[in-house]
C-alpha positions in Angstrom: 95.8 113.0 114.7 97.7 116.0 115.4 97.2 118.9 114.9 100.3 121.2 113.4 101.5 124.4 112.7 102.7 125.2 109.7 103.5 128.7 107.8 102.2 130.2 104.5 104.6 132.5 102.7 105.0 134.7 100.2 107.0 132.6 97.5 110.8 133.1 98.3 114.0 131.2 96.6 115.6 129.1 98.7 118.7 126.9 97.8 117.4 126.1 94.6 113.7 125.9 95.1 110.6 128.4 95.5 109.2 127.8 99.4 105.6 128.8 99.6 105.1 127.1 103.0 107.8 126.0 105.9 107.2 124.0 109.2 106.5 125.5 112.4 107.5 121.8 114.1 104.3 122.5 117.6 102.7 124.8 118.9 105.6 125.1 121.8 108.0 125.9 118.9 105.5 128.1 117.3 106.0 129.8 120.4 109.1 129.7 121.5 109.8 131.8 118.4 106.9 133.7 118.4 106.3 133.4 114.8 102.8 136.4 114.0 100.4 136.6 111.2 102.0 139.1 108.9 106.3 138.8 110.8 109.0 138.3 108.3 111.1 136.5 108.7 114.7 133.6 108.2 114.0 131.0 106.0 116.0 127.9 106.0 115.6 124.0 104.4 116.5 121.6 106.7 118.5 118.9 106.1 118.6 120.6 102.4 115.4 119.2 103.0 112.7 120.6 104.9 112.0 124.6 104.9 111.9 125.9 108.5 111.3 129.5 110.4 114.8 130.2 112.1 114.0 132.8 113.2 111.3 136.1 113.6 112.4 139.9 112.3 111.2 141.4 114.9 111.8 145.1 114.0 109.6 144.5 110.7 106.8 143.2 113.1 103.4 144.9 112.3 101.8 146.7 114.9 98.8 145.2 116.5 99.8 141.6 116.2 98.4 138.8 118.4 100.2 135.9 119.3 99.0 132.4 117.4 97.1 130.3 119.9 96.1 126.3 119.4 92.8 125.8 118.2 90.6 124.4 120.9 88.4 122.8 118.3 89.9 120.1 114.8 89.3 123.0 111.8 88.1 119.9 110.3 85.8 118.0 112.0 85.0 120.5 115.1 85.8 117.7 117.8 87.9 118.6 121.0 91.7 119.5 120.9 93.8 117.9 123.4 97.0 118.7 124.4 99.1 116.3 127.0 101.4 118.0 129.3 104.0 115.9 128.3 103.4 115.8 124.7 104.5 118.5 122.3 101.6 117.7 119.6 98.4 118.9 120.3 95.8 116.3 118.6 92.4 115.8 117.0 90.1 113.7 120.0 87.5 112.7 117.3 89.1 109.9 115.8 88.0 108.3 113.0 85.2 110.3 113.0 87.3 113.2 111.9 87.4 112.7 107.8 91.2 114.3 108.3 92.1 111.4 110.7 90.6 108.5 108.0 91.6 109.5 105.5 94.9 109.3 106.5 94.3 105.7 108.3 93.1 104.6 104.8 96.6 106.0 103.1 99.1 104.4 105.9 96.9 101.0 105.7 97.2 101.0 101.8 100.7 101.6 101.7 103.7 99.3 100.4 104.6 98.2 103.9 101.8 97.5 105.5 98.2 95.9 103.6 100.0 97.1 99.9 97.3 97.9 97.9 99.2 99.2 94.4 96.8 101.9 93.1 95.0 103.3 96.3 96.9 106.4 96.2 96.2 109.7 98.6 93.8 111.4 95.5 91.7 108.2 95.2 91.3 108.0 99.0 90.4 111.5 99.3 87.6 110.4 97.2 86.7 108.2 98.7 86.2 109.6 102.2 84.8 113.0 101.2 82.0 110.8 98.7 80.9 108.4 101.6 82.1 105.8 100.0 84.5 104.1 102.6 83.8 104.9 106.6 86.5 102.6 108.1 89.4 99.9 105.9 87.1 97.7 106.3 85.0 99.4 103.2 87.1 98.9 101.0 87.0 95.3 100.4 83.0 96.5 99.4 84.1 98.9 96.6 83.0 97.9 93.1 84.7 98.4 90.1 81.6 100.8 89.1 81.7 102.7 92.0 85.6 102.9 91.6 85.0 103.9 88.0 82.8 107.0 88.9 85.6 108.4 90.7 86.9 111.7 89.1 89.9 111.0 86.8 90.0 107.0 87.1 89.7 104.8 84.0 87.7 101.1 83.6 91.0 99.9 83.4 92.2 101.9 86.5 89.2 100.4 88.6 89.4 97.0 87.5 93.2 97.6 88.9 92.2 98.2 92.0 89.6 95.4 92.6 92.1 93.3 92.2 94.7 94.3 94.5 92.3 94.8 96.4 91.7 91.2 96.1 95.4 89.8 96.5 96.1 92.0 99.7 93.8 90.0 101.2 96.5 87.5 101.7 98.6 89.1 104.2 101.3 88.5 106.6 100.1 89.4 111.1 103.3 91.6 111.2 101.7 93.5 107.8 98.1 93.3 109.8 99.3 94.9 113.0 101.0 97.7 111.3 98.5 98.8 108.5 95.8 99.3 111.6 97.9 102.3 112.5 98.2 101.3 116.0 99.9 104.3 118.1 103.9 104.0 118.3 103.5 100.8 116.5 105.8 100.8 113.4 107.2 97.5 111.7 109.6 96.6 114.2 107.5 96.9 116.5 104.5 95.2 114.5 106.2 91.7 113.9 107.4 91.8 118.1 104.1 91.5 118.8 102.9 89.0 115.7 106.3 86.6 116.8 105.7 87.2 120.6 102.0 86.1 120.7 101.5 84.4 116.8 98.0 84.9 117.1 95.7 88.0 117.3 93.2 86.8 119.8 95.7 86.2 122.0 97.1 90.1 121.6 93.5 91.4 121.3 92.8 90.2 125.0 96.4 90.6 126.2 97.0 93.0 129.4 98.9 96.2 129.9 100.7 93.5 131.6 101.5 91.0 129.4 102.3 93.2 126.3 104.9 94.5 128.1 105.9 91.3 127.7 107.1 91.9 124.7 110.9 92.8 123.6 111.3 95.9 123.1 107.9 97.2 123.9 108.1 99.5 127.2 104.7 101.0 129.2 104.0 103.5 126.9 103.6 101.6 124.0 101.5 98.6 126.0 99.1 101.2 126.5 98.6 102.2 123.2 98.4 98.4 122.0 96.0 97.3 124.8 93.4 100.2 124.7 92.9 99.8 120.7 92.3 96.8 121.6 90.2 97.5 123.9 87.8 99.9 122.1 84.2 98.6 120.8 84.7 100.6 116.8 88.5 99.1 116.3 87.8 95.1 117.3 84.6 95.7 115.2 86.4 96.7 112.6 88.4 94.1 112.7 86.0 92.0 112.1 85.0 93.5 109.0 88.2 92.7 107.8 88.0 89.0 108.3 84.7 88.6 106.8 86.1 90.4 103.8 88.3 87.7 103.7 91.6 89.1 104.6 93.3 86.3 106.3 97.1 85.5 107.2 98.7 82.2 109.1 99.1 82.4 112.7 102.8 82.2 114.7 103.6 78.5 115.5 105.3 78.7 118.6 107.7 77.0 118.4 108.5 79.0 115.0 108.1 81.8 117.2 111.1 79.7 119.4 112.9 79.5 117.1 113.4 83.6 115.6 
């Protein structure tokens, strides 16, 4: 849900490649460098990979330019944009109501280290969301071969393979499932620690912030994110729907947990 500013450039050759977009990182960095529409800028490839704006050549700045301001509403869904005082990143408050957040959430859910749904790439997800075929991860498991075959550039064989991949992904592990949910600041290592400590999803879902914080390497901020995620009715509904669709895993037994 983060809104990250970037520069659209007249194409320029930098470090062996033609660059037409460059990162501006966040609004604080954009304002620090005072980058404006129409500016002439110096570009480099940070770490020889990501193009970024180094600085503005102010003497070439056009007249009557204005400082770029953070939009008050999400450019995708129109929800309010919020920025915490202690964070550099501004975020859309729309959650999964926002189509952009839905797409990113589904890409993460389907990724190799999460539910590992082969064939469910960005192009397919974009069509599924834009065509109102899915509104949450649980809807993926309702897709039929015929529905998928109707997507652009999706052949019958590809549709059949994707249905098989979805079916195969239903057998997973608790760490993978927790990681796939996309809880803020919960990466693979934290998901594994949460699963190992709690043993069962139900225990984690009912845990207090203090109880979550008992997990190794989980601090107060992450504990609050985990707790708040499971307090949200929509998230609990999606989890219930996923389990009804057949997504399952083995709970981690307490004896096994002690040996880890």
